[in-house]
N, C-alpha and C positions, 0 to 999 in steps of 0.2 A: 566774757564768760562763754559765749557761744563758740568762739574759736578754740578756747581751751577744752570745751566738751568734745568738739570734733576731733581734736588732737588725741584726747584720751580714747575715743572710740576707735580711731584708726590704729592706735598703738595696741589696743586689746584685740582688734581684728587680726593684726599682723602676728601677734603672739599665738592666736588660735590657729592661723594658717601654718605657722612654723611648727606648732605641735602636731598638726595633721600631717605635715610633710615627713616628720620623723617620729612616729608613734612609739610609745614605750611598751615593750612586751610583744610587739608584732613586727614582722619583717617580710617584705615582699621583694622577690627577685624574678626577673624575666630573662629568657634567652631564646634565640632563634638559631638553629643549627641547619646549615645547608650543605648538601653533599651531592656531587655529580656522580651518577652511576654509569656503569660501563655500557649500558644499552641506550645512552643518550638522555635518560631521564634525570630528574633532580628530586632529591628527597628533602622535604622541608619539615622540620620538627619544632613546633612552638611549645615552650614550657614556661608555665607561670606558677611559681611556688610561694605559698604564704605560710609562714611559721608563727604559730601562736605560742610564744615562749612561756615555759613554766606551766603550761596547761596539761591536763591529763584527761583521758576519756571518763565518761560517767560510769560509776560503779552500778551494775544492774541491781545490786542489793538495795539501792536507794530509790528505785523506781516507784515505790509506794508512797514516798514523801515528796515535798516540793523541791525542785532543783534550785541551786544557787543562781544568782543573777549573772547573766552573761552580757558583757559590754565589749563590743568589737568596733574597731575603727577601720581596719583593712580586711580582716577575716570575713568571708562571706556569711552574712547573718542567716540567709535562707537555708543554706546548707548546714550551718552550725546548729540551728534549731532542730533539724531532723536528726543529726547525730546525737544530740543530747536527749531528745525525746525517746529514742529507741536504744540508747546506750550502746552505740556502735564503736568498737575498738579500732577496727580496720575495715575499709571498704574500697572496692575497685569497680568502677563502671566504665564500660567501653561501648561505643557505637561506631561501627565500621561499615563501609560500603566497598565491595570488591574483594578479590582474593590477593593476598600478599604472595609475591613470587620470591621464595627464599633462594632459589638457584641463581636468579639474576640480580636480586637486590640485597642479598645477604640477610643478616639478622636485623630486625628493626630496633630503633632506639627505645621504643615502648613495646614491651613484649606482647601486650594484649591486642592482637590484630585479627582475631576471629571474626568471620563474617556475621553481620547482624549485631544484636545486643548481647552483652555478657555482663553479669553482675555476680560478684562474690564478696562475702563479708565474714569477718571473725567477730563473734559476740560471746560475752560471758553469760553464764546462766544466772537467773535471778529467781527469787521466791514468788513474785507476783505474776509477771508476764513471762511465758516460756520463750525460748529462742525462736520457735516457729511462728508464734504470734507476732513477735517483733520483726521477724523477717517479712511477714506479710505486710505489716505497716510500713516498713522501709521501702519496699518495692512500689507500693502504692503512692507513697509520698514523693519518691523520685520520679514516678511517672507524671505526676502533676507538675513537678518542678521543671523537668526537661521536655515536657510535651511528647513523651514516647510511650509506647505500648508495653511498659514494664510491668503493668498489672497482669499481663498474660504469663509472667514467669511464676506460675502457680505451682501447686504440689506435683502436678504432672510433669514438670520440668526441673524440679529442685532436687539436688543431690548434695552429698557431703564428701567430696574427694580430698581427703586430708593430704595424701602424698604428693599430689600434683599442684597444690596451692598452699605452699608454706607462707606464713606471714612475712611480709617485707619489712615490717617494723618490729616493735617489741610488744609483748602481751603482758599486761599487769597481772600480778599474782593476787587474785581476789578470793581464792579458796576454790570454788567450783571451776572446773576446766573450761577453757574456751571451746566453742564449736564453730564449724564453718558451714556456710550455706552457699551453694553455687547453682546458677541457672543461666541458660542461654536461649536466645530466640533468633534463629538464623534468618527468618523472614522479615525482620525489622529493618526498615530503610532509614537512612539519615538524610535530613534536609535542613532547610533554613530555620524551621520552627524549633529544631534542636540546638542550632548554633546561637540563636538569639538569647535564650536563658543562660547558655554557657558564657556568653560575653558579659551578661549582667552580674555574674559572680566575681568579675575582675574589678579592682578598685578604680581603674581608669577607664573601664568599659573598653570600647574600641575608638575612643576619642584621641588617645595619645599613646606614645610608646610603641612597642613591638606589636601589640594587639591591634593597632590601626591597620596592619597589613592583612588582617583576616577579612578578606573580601569574599563573600559567599558566591558571587558570580564566577570567580576563578577557582575557589577551593572545590566547589562541587562539580567543576568541569575537569578535575584532575582524573588521572587514570585510577588512582586509589586514594581514599581519604578516610580519616577516622578521628574521633575525639574521645578523650578519656578524663575521668575524674577519679583521683586517687587520694585517699585519706589514710594516714597511719600515725602511730605514736612512736616517737623516739625518746627513749628514757634519758632523762637529764637535759633534754632540749625542749620538747613540747609536742603539740599536735601540728602535723604538717598536711596541708592540702595542696596537691599538685594538679593543675589543669593542663592538659596536653592536647595538641592537635597535630596530626601528621598527614602529609599528602605526598603523592608521587606525581609530579608535573612533567610534561613533555615539551621542552622548548623547541625541539625540532619541528613539532607539529605547528607551533605558532609562527615559526620563521618562514620567510619567503623562499629561502634557499636551504641548503643542507648545513645549517648553522646550529651548533649546540650552545651558542652564547645565551646568557640569561642575566637578568637583573631584577630588581623589585618590580619594575613596571611590566616586564614581560610575564613574570610569574604571578603577581598579585594585582597588577594594574593600579598600584598605589606606591607611595613613598612614606617614610617616617618624617613627619613635619615638625613634631615636638616630642619631647621626652615625657615619660610618666613621672609626675612630681613625687610620688610616694615610693617609687622603686629604688631600693638600695643599690641594686646593680641591674644594668640593662645592656646585654651584650648580643652581638650577632657574630656567630662563629661559622667560618667557611672552611670545609675540608678541602685542601688544595690537591689537585691531581698530581700524580707522581710520574706519569708516562706521557705527558704532552706539554707543549709550550703554550703558555697562556699569559694573559694580562688581567690584573685585578684592580678595581678602582672603587672608592678612593684608597688612599694609603691606609693600611690597617693600623690600628693602635699597637698591636703586638703580633709577632709571627714566631711561633715555636711549635716544634713537633708536627709540622705539616698542617697546623691550624692557624688561620688568620682571624684575629679577634678584633671586632670593632666596638668601641665604647659609645653607645648611643648618646650618653649624657654629655660627652665632650666634643663630638664631631659636629661639623657644620650641618645645618638643616636647610632644605630637605635632604635626607640621607637616602641615597639610592646605590646600594652595593651591587656590583656587577662583575661577572667573570666572562672573559672573551678568549676564545681559542684563535690561534694564528692560522689554523688549517680547517678545511671543511670536515664535517663529521662523517666518519666511515662506520657503517653499521658492523659491529664485530661478528665474527663467525665462530668464535671459540666458546659458545654457550654450553658445549659439552663438558666444560670444567666448571662446575657450580662453585659459587662463593661460600656456600654453607657446608658444614661438615656432614650433614645428613640430608638426603633427598627422600621425600615421602610421596607415595601415590596411593590413594584410597578410592576404591570404586565399589559399587553395588551392582553385581552381575545378575543376569537372569531376566527373561522377558515375561515370566509368569507373574500374575497378580496375587499369587498365594505363596510362592516360594522364591528364594533368592540366595545369593552368596555374597558375603562381605569379604573383600580382598584388601590387604594392606601390604605394600612393598616398601621396604626400607633399604637404602643404599648408603653404605658407609664410605666416605671419601677420605678418611684418615688412614694413616699407617699403623694405627693402634685400634684395639677393639673398643666398641662404643656400647654403653648401656643406656637404655631409655626407659622411662616410666610411660607406659601406654595406657591412655584413659579413653574409654567410650562411655558416653552418657546417651543412651538410646531411648527415645520415647516408647511407650508401651505399644505403639502401632507396629513396631518391629521387634520380634522376640528372637533371642539367640538360642541356638542349639549347641551347647558347649561340647557335647560328645563328638561333634563333627570338626572340632578345631584341629587344624593341622599346620605345622610350621616346617618350612623348607629353607635350608641354608645352601645357597649356590646350587639349587636344583635337587639337593638330597634331603630326605626327611630327617629332621632333627628336633625332637620335642624338648630336648634339654636346653634349648635356647630361651625358654620361657621359665620364669620363676616368680615366686611371691604373688600368685594370682589370688585376687579377691573378686567375688561376684555377688551382686545383690539383684535378684530377679525382679522384673517389673510386676506391677499390679495393675490390671486393666482399669482405666479411668481414675487411677489414684497415684501411681508412682512410676518413674522411669527405671530402666535397668542401668546398673553401674558395673562396668567391667574394667578392671585395673590389673596390670601385671608389669613385670620387668622383662624386657627383651634385650638379648645380647647379640650384637651384630659384629661379625669378625672384621678385621682390618681389610678394607677394599672389597668387602663381600656384600652380598644382598640377602635379605631375609624376606620371605614371602609367607604371610599368614592368611589363611582362609577359614571361614566359618559360615555354615549354613544358617539362614534366618527364615522366619515365617512372618508373613504379612497378615495383619488382622483384618477382619471383615467388620466394617463400621456400620452404625445405624445411618440412615439417610440424613438425619438431623445433625450428625457430627461432621459432615463434610463442609469444607470451606466454600465460599461462593465460586472460586475458580477451581472446582474439584478436579477437572480434567488436567490441570497443570501438574498436580501431585503435591506431596507433602515435603516440606523442607526438614532435613535432618541436621542436627548440629554438628559442627566439625569435631573430629577427634583431636586430642591434645597429647603431644609427646614431649617429655622433659628429659633431655640428655643429662647424664651425670657420669662422674668418674669414680668407680668403686675403689680404686687403688689409692686415692688420696684421702685426706681427712674430711673431705666433703661428705655430707649426708646424701641420701638418695633424692633429696628435694632441693639440692643446691645445683642449679642447672649450669650447663656449659653453653653459653650463647642464648639462653632463655628458652621459654616454651615455644613449641612449633605447633601451629594450627593448620590442619588440613582444610581444603575447601569443603563447603557444605555439599550435601548430596540431596537428590530428589528421589523419592520413592513413589512408585505407581501402585496405588491400592485399587482393589476392586471397587469400581464406581458405578452406581446405578445410572440408568438412562433418564437424566433429569428432563429430557424433552417430552417424555410420556405424561407426566403430570400437567405440563403445559397443554398438550393435546387434549387431555381429559377435561381440563378447565375450559378450554375453548369450546369443545363439543357440549359440555354441560351448560355453559352460559348461552350458547345458541339455542339449545333445547328449551331452557327456562324462558328465554326471551320469546320464543315462538309460542309456548303455552300461555305465558302471561299476556302476550299481546292478543291472542285469540280470546281468552277469558275476559280481558279488559274490554275488548270491542263488544262482546256479547252483553256485558253488564252496562255499558255506557251508551251504546248506540241502539237505535230502533231500526229494524230492517222491515221495509214494506215493499210490496210488489207494485211497480209502476208500469201501467200499460201505455205503450206508445202507439198512437194511431198513425197509420201510414199517411204520408202527405199526398194530397191530390196533385195530379199533373196539371201544370198551368195551361197547357194547350186544351185540356178538357174543360 
């Protein structure tokens, strides 16, 4: 009887594990894309996609009643509860460190590469909780989940730029239209405390599969790195959650000589020792170089269209994919020919702490004209003077190059400024936009602890599009382009003077208190000292 009971228990356990390995209604796929760049660096893009089949976002009209029960096997429960609590239809969160170099690295696999933290979401309106109330709850919940300062994305940084952030998925028709909320924080840094909760959202964590290569010691030593969480709804399929991590590594810096060779050990200091049992597909895709002789190991599972694909589930373990060149690396000198179709340069001119000038230079490297949606979300610390806006095309004044301008002025201590327009850049030409700005005078309590460093301004966002095709103005060519963040020098008080006053006041109080205390607690008497007689006398 005991042997039969054990057999039944093992059979039931095996059935449970098999059900866990292939859940009904949920699908998990992972992929690692590696690409060698022309400056010797290597782009690594991790993508973990979980699809909750047949699911749909929560209707905000039902927020006043209890939600239906949610049962997840692979879908991240902590994130799913937040999405249901605030009825989020689509959400995108990115945390990046560094500036993406479009001219040398081209367009990224994941478009959201703005410096710092960026959060934007599409939400339907409801009768009980407003969109702004749910937006506040969303950013506070995500701040606790990812250990980031997303709670600072308050009303002073929140905008609604509809034209620059079209939904990537589908929006249900619930009656009231959907609204977008967007906010960014350029001063937010990315570290291990953000990667740890990121890995906890994966079904296999970092114990197996491609996620086992996410070594924080190597990832945060890269020239550029960033992570993203993307949630969207695909009609007829379900709710999709995509966790992404991108990094730009420099194998030449790690090598002893001028070698561009790389493998998993040199990039991540790890190998893939076992597959993720719940992953329906697990692939490593390597973009093969076209202008150099190389060797790749091990033998890829498939090779087509310049992409070598490795199936993690079928290849021998440990898996260590490597690419080796037959010649030493020669640093290229042709960086004057950018890999992107548009080059952007954005600066804040002027040494005054009261006035300045915002300058934007766009260079079109295509043989056809290029139209871009230009978005500036400026904190109320910097105010625009629209009457000073000037546009030059190849050195000549041309205000007709701008169209469809919308502007929402800032409100001090309440709302940032939103400036959005469409700019037309001629083929092979350059567009130069300038606009005067005013810098606010802050209260001394509003300055950050490092006030002398300055204030971080969020990056501008440009979305190229083709007006001659059937695409809308929000269907980008190559994705959104983020400019580097800026620093603004505001009028800063001399914070050393309060320190000097405190020191002087404390010294004076100590002197007075010590004198009074001695008078009250000590008894002063006159002591007569008789002179000592000489021994010889």
